[in-house]
C-alpha positions, 0 to 999 in steps of 0.5 A: 269439360264442356260448359253450356251457357243459355241466353234467351231473349223474348224480343217481341210480343203481339197483343195477348188475347186473354179473352176471346175476340167475339167481334172482328171490326173488319168483318170476314168477307165482302158481299158478293156482287159479281160472279167471280172475284179475285182479291189480293190484300198485301197487308195481310199477305192474302190472296182470295178467289171466289166464283158462283152462279148466285147473280145469274140465279137471282130471278130464277123461280127455282134451280140449283145454286153453287159457290166456291171460296178459296183463301190462302194467306200468312196467318199473322200478316206481312208484319211477322214476315218482315220481323222474323221471316217466319211464315204461318201459312193458312188456307181455306176452301169452302163450297156452297151447294143448294136449291132455291124456290121463289114465286117469280116465274113467268116474269123472272124467266122473261127477264133472264131471257132478255138479259141473255139477249142484251149480253149477246147484243152488247158483245156483238156491238163491240166486236163489229165496231172493232172489226170495222173501225179498229184500223181506222182509229189506230191510223188516226192516232198515229197521225195525231201523235206525230203532230203532238210530239212535233209541238212538244205536247204530251201524247198521254190521252192518245196512248190511253185511247190506243191502250184501250183499243189494244186491250180488245175488251169492249172497245166501242162502249169502253172507249166511249165511256172513257172519253166521256169521263175525260171530257167532263173532268179534264182541264188539259186542253190537249186531252180535252181536244182529242177526247172530243175528237175521238168521242165524236168519231164514235158518235158518227158511226152507225154503232153509236146509235145501236149503243144508245138503243142498248143503253135504253133497253138495259135501263128498262130491264134494270127497272123491271128487275127492281120492280119485281124484287121490291114487290111485297108479294115477292118471296124467295127460299134458299136451302143450302149445305156448306162445307169446307177444309182448312190448313194451317202450319205454325209453331208452339212453345212449351218450355226451354229444352236445355239440351236441344234448344230447337226442340223447345218448339213444336211444329203444328200442322193442323187440318180443320173442317166445317160442315153444315146447313143453311136457310135464307128467306127473302120477303118483299124488297126490304127483308132477308132472314138467314139461319145457318148451323155449322159443325167445325173442327178448329183450334184455339191458336187465335186466342194465344199470344204469338211471340218471337223467340231469339236464342243463343247457345254457347258451348266451350270445350278445350279452350274453343267456343262454339256459338249457335243462334236461332230465331222462332215465332211461336204461340205460347199457352195451352194449345189444343184442337176444339169442336164447335157447334155454331148457330148463326141468325141474321135479320136484314132490312134494306133502307134506301135513301134517295137514289144514291145510298142504301143502308142495310141494318142487320140484327144478328145472333151468334152462338158457339158451343165448344166441347172444351171451355178451358181452351175455347169458352162457349159464348153467345153474342147479340148485335146490331150493325148498319152497313152503308152503300152507294147505289151500284154496290160500293161499300162505304163502311159500317158501324156496329153495337154488340153485346158480346158473351151474353152469359159472361161464360168467357169471363167465368173461365178466368181465375178471378172473373169480374162480372159486369152489367150488360150495359157496361159490356156493350161494344161499339165500333166501325168496320171496313169489311163485312159479311152476313154469316148466316146468309149463303152470300146470295146477291138477293 
C-alpha cells in the first residue's frame, strides 16, 4: 500500500498588482546623447546596448536616420535569483528607421563639415603628440617614481599618468585634462608637485598651442550650433517606422497536480512583437512635438503576482519512505496573450536656467486599447513631467503629476469597483530615469 502526503508551502510573494501600473517612476530608458551606449544594471540583472546615427544627423537638412536598441535581463531582477535561483529571462530588440527634413541647409552642411575637420584635427594632435613625446614622458616617470619610492612617498599620481599614456586614447588632451583637475582639487603635496610638473611639460610642447587653437575652434562651432537650433525659424520634421521583437521565458501556476507536482507549473516561452509609425516636429529652439502609433503583441505577466512555491512529496511503501522536494517561482492568476493598439503623444518645452541647468517639461498622453479587457484593461493616461539636467546633458532627476486611467476602465473590471473624482486619483512622484515614448530618441 502506498501512502502519499503532500506538503505545500507558499513562502514568498511579490506585491500583487490587482490594478495595472500605468506609471513607472523610473521611466523606461535614458535619453540618447551619444552615438553608442552600453549599460549594465546589476540590481535589475540587465545589460543594454544601443547605437544610432541620430547625433551625426542633428544638423543635416535631410537624410536617413537609424537606431538599434537591445536589452537582455532577468525579468524580476537579481532579487529573484538570490531567493530562488530561478531565472525569468527576457530580451528586447528594437529598430528605428526613418527620414528627416529640416530648413537648415547651407549653414548645417557647413557646420557638419567643420565638425568632421575638427574631429580629424583632434585625432591628429593626439597621435602626433604620442609618437613624439610618449617615450620621453615614460622615461621621466620612471626616474621620478624611483625618487618617490626612495623617499617612501606614494607614487599613485605617477602611476595614473603612466596608465593614461598606456591607454593609447587621446594622450595629449586626456592627460592635460587629468592633470589640470588634479591641480585644482589636490591637497596632497606629492600629487600636486608632479601634476604641475607634467602639465607644464605638455604646455612647453608645440602641441599645446595646437590644442588651445582646437579648443577655441570647438567653442565657436558649439556656439554656431546653438544659434541655429535656437532660431525661431528653425523647423525639423522626422518621419520614422519602428519595430521590435521580444522574448520571455517564465513559469505560470494553475493548480496543484497531486499525481505529479512538477506538472502543477507550466513553462511559458513567449515571443512578442511591435510595429508602428512615428512623427516628430521641432519648432525653434524650445519646442518638440511627437506622436507615435504602435501595434503590439504582448502578455499580461506584468500584472500577475510572482510567487515562490516550495513543495515536498512523501511516498511510503513497504516500510520505506521516499521524499522529493522542489522549488519554483511562478506567476499566479489568469495569464494570456494580448494585442494592444497604442497611441503616444508628447509636447516638450525646453527652459534654460542661467547657463548651468536645463528643464524639459513634457505634457503627455498615453492611449492603450486592448483586445481583451479582462486580461489587460484598455486605458488612457494624461500627465505632466519635468526633467532636470545639468548643462552638458547629465540627468539629475524628475517629477511627474499624472491622471491615470482617465475613464476608470481598469477600476470597472473589478468585482466591486470604487469610482473616485479625478482630483482624488492624481498621482505624484519622482523618477530617476526617463523616456519620451513618442519621440524617436533623437538628440534634437
